[in-house]
C-alpha positions as CSV (number, residue, x, y, z in Angstrom):
1,X,1.9,3.5,19.0
2,X,2.0,5.0,15.5
3,X,4.5,7.7,16.5
4,X,6.7,5.0,18.1
5,X,6.5,2.9,15.0
6,X,7.4,5.9,12.8
7,X,10.4,6.8,14.9
8,X,11.5,3.1,14.9
9,X,11.5,3.2,11.1
10,X,13.5,6.5,10.9
11,X,16.2,5.8,13.5
12,X,17.7,3.0,11.6
13,X,20.5,3.7,9.0
14,X,18.2,2.1,6.5
15,X,14.5,2.9,6.9
16,X,13.8,0.5,4.1
17,X,15.4,-2.4,6.1
18,X,13.8,-1.4,9.4
19,X,10.4,-1.0,7.9
20,X,10.7,-4.6,6.5
21,X,11.7,-6.0,9.9
22,X,8.9,-4.1,11.7
23,X,6.3,-5.1,9.1
24,X,7.3,-8.8,9.4
25,X,6.6,-8.6,13.2
26,X,3.3,-6.8,12.9
27,X,1.9,-8.6,9.9
28,X,0.6,-11.7,11.8
29,X,-1.3,-9.4,14.2
30,X,-3.0,-7.6,11.3
31,X,-4.2,-11.0,9.9
32,X,-5.8,-11.8,13.3
33,X,-7.8,-8.6,13.6
34,X,-11.4,-9.7,13.1
35,X,-13.1,-6.4,12.2
36,X,-12.6,-4.3,9.1
37,X,-13.1,-1.1,11.1
38,X,-10.3,-2.1,13.4
39,X,-7.9,-3.0,10.5
40,X,-8.7,0.3,8.8
41,X,-8.2,2.3,11.9
42,X,-4.8,0.8,12.4
43,X,-3.7,1.3,8.8
44,X,-5.2,4.7,8.3
45,X,-3.6,6.2,11.4
46,X,-0.1,4.9,10.5
47,X,2.3,7.8,10.3
48,X,5.0,6.1,8.3
49,X,4.1,5.7,4.6
50,X,7.0,3.4,4.1
51,X,5.9,1.0,6.9
52,X,2.3,1.1,5.6
53,X,3.6,0.2,2.2
54,X,5.5,-2.8,3.6
55,X,2.5,-4.0,5.6
56,X,0.0,-3.7,2.7
57,X,2.5,-5.3,0.4
58,X,2.8,-8.3,2.7
59,X,-1.0,-8.4,3.0
60,X,-1.5,-8.6,-0.8
61,X,1.4,-11.0,-1.3
62,X,-0.3,-13.3,1.3
63,X,-3.5,-13.1,-0.7
64,X,-2.0,-14.0,-4.1
65,X,-2.0,-17.6,-5.2
66,X,1.3,-16.9,-7.0
67,X,3.2,-14.2,-5.2
68,X,5.3,-12.0,-7.4
69,X,9.0,-11.2,-7.1
70,X,8.6,-7.7,-8.5
71,X,9.9,-4.9,-6.2
72,X,7.2,-2.6,-4.8
73,X,6.2,-0.5,-7.8
74,X,3.3,0.5,-9.9
75,X,3.6,-2.7,-11.9
76,X,3.4,-4.7,-8.6
77,X,0.3,-2.9,-7.5
78,X,-1.3,-3.7,-10.9
79,X,-0.3,-7.3,-10.3
80,X,-2.1,-7.3,-7.0
81,X,-5.2,-6.0,-8.7
82,X,-5.2,-9.0,-11.0
83,X,-4.1,-11.8,-8.6
84,X,-5.3,-11.0,-5.1
85,X,-8.1,-12.9,-3.5
86,X,-10.1,-12.1,-0.3
87,X,-8.5,-14.0,2.5
88,X,-8.8,-11.8,5.6
89,X,-10.6,-13.2,8.7
90,X,-14.1,-11.8,9.4
91,X,-15.8,-12.0,12.7
92,X,-19.3,-11.7,11.3
93,X,-21.2,-12.7,8.1
94,X,-19.7,-10.0,5.9
95,X,-21.2,-9.8,2.4
96,X,-18.9,-10.9,-0.4
97,X,-19.0,-7.6,-2.1
98,X,-17.8,-5.9,1.1
99,X,-14.7,-8.1,1.1
100,X,-13.9,-7.0,-2.4
101,X,-14.6,-3.4,-1.4
102,X,-12.1,-3.7,1.5
103,X,-9.5,-5.1,-0.9
104,X,-9.9,-2.1,-3.3
105,X,-9.7,0.2,-0.3
106,X,-6.3,-1.3,0.7
107,X,-5.1,-1.2,-2.8
108,X,-5.8,2.5,-3.1
109,X,-4.2,3.0,0.3
110,X,-1.1,1.1,-1.0
111,X,-1.0,3.3,-4.1
112,X,-1.3,6.5,-2.2
113,X,1.4,5.5,0.3
114,X,3.7,4.4,-2.4
115,X,3.3,7.7,-4.1
116,X,4.2,9.4,-0.9
117,X,7.3,7.2,-0.6
118,X,8.4,8.4,-4.0
119,X,7.0,11.9,-4.2
120,X,7.3,15.1,-2.0
121,X,6.0,14.5,1.5
122,X,6.5,15.7,5.1
123,X,8.2,13.6,7.7
124,X,6.6,13.5,11.1
125,X,10.0,13.8,12.8
126,X,10.7,17.2,11.3
127,X,9.1,20.6,11.4
128,X,5.8,20.5,9.4
129,X,7.0,22.7,6.7
130,X,10.3,20.8,6.0
131,X,9.8,18.6,3.0
132,X,11.7,15.3,2.9
133,X,10.8,14.7,-0.7
134,X,10.4,11.2,-2.1
135,X,13.5,9.7,-0.5
136,X,11.8,7.9,2.4
137,X,13.8,4.7,1.8
138,X,17.0,6.7,2.6
139,X,18.2,7.6,6.1
140,X,17.4,11.1,7.4
141,X,21.0,12.3,6.9
142,X,21.2,11.0,3.4
143,X,17.7,12.4,2.7
144,X,18.7,15.9,3.7
145,X,21.7,15.7,1.3
146,X,19.5,14.5,-1.5
147,X,17.1,17.4,-0.9
148,X,19.9,19.9,-0.8
149,X,21.2,18.5,-4.1
150,X,17.6,18.6,-5.4
151,X,18.0,15.0,-6.5
152,X,14.9,13.4,-8.0
153,X,13.7,10.1,-6.6
154,X,15.0,7.2,-8.7
155,X,12.2,5.4,-10.5
156,X,12.3,1.7,-11.1
157,X,11.7,0.0,-14.5
158,X,8.6,-1.5,-13.1
159,X,7.2,2.0,-12.4
160,X,6.9,2.5,-16.1
161,X,3.4,1.5,-16.8
162,X,1.0,2.6,-19.6
163,X,-2.6,3.6,-19.7
164,X,-3.2,0.4,-21.6
165,X,-1.7,-1.7,-18.8
166,X,-4.0,0.0,-16.3
167,X,-7.1,-0.5,-18.6
168,X,-6.3,-4.2,-19.2
169,X,-5.9,-4.9,-15.4
170,X,-9.1,-3.0,-14.6
171,X,-11.0,-5.0,-17.1
172,X,-9.5,-8.2,-15.8
173,X,-10.5,-7.3,-12.3
174,X,-14.1,-6.5,-13.4
175,X,-14.3,-9.9,-15.0
176,X,-13.2,-11.6,-11.7
177,X,-15.8,-9.6,-9.8
178,X,-18.5,-10.5,-12.3
179,X,-17.8,-14.2,-11.6
180,X,-17.9,-13.6,-7.8
181,X,-20.7,-11.1,-7.5
182,X,-22.8,-11.0,-10.6
183,X,-24.1,-7.7,-11.8
184,X,-24.8,-4.9,-11.1
185,X,-21.9,-4.1,-8.8
186,X,-22.6,-2.0,-5.7
187,X,-21.8,1.7,-6.2
188,X,-19.1,1.6,-3.5
189,X,-17.1,-0.9,-5.6
190,X,-17.4,1.1,-8.8
191,X,-16.5,4.3,-7.0
192,X,-13.3,2.8,-5.5
193,X,-12.4,1.3,-8.9
194,X,-12.8,4.7,-10.6
195,X,-10.6,6.3,-7.9
196,X,-8.0,3.6,-8.3
197,X,-7.9,4.0,-12.1
């Protein structure tokens, strides 16, 4: 399934457009998965970083009281850190801290996938050593030309964030967790927060 989804993203003239369409179709099914382990298995095995980005972006937009109009960027990921709530369905009585832990897990996954969309990576449709660097939103043909030209991926204005931006959003997130969980936080939460920072 994951290989088919990855191919479906790449065969379109615009991988960015096809990943959006596929994510829109898949997203309701992600919401109805009752177990965290099943959600994580599906998202972690996804071969297309671009499709994973789109799905996680939809997931976080869905969990924000006020969705943002920012394009997918580092600033948008920070926005999700400050504004997302825990709205996924759970089959069992999952502890509140585990829901926050899952949210942080997906936020880190979104950040890593987004970095792969922008930075050097390897496409599953090409030989393992052939880099299709940071142009995953472009078609395969255009991507090859960009690589030959050694063109750097274009950054967006909203990718320009500072250490202070990160620090303030982390502190804001910790304040929200204090209200929901009290203290001390489980070590799993603090570990994921440090990794994300």
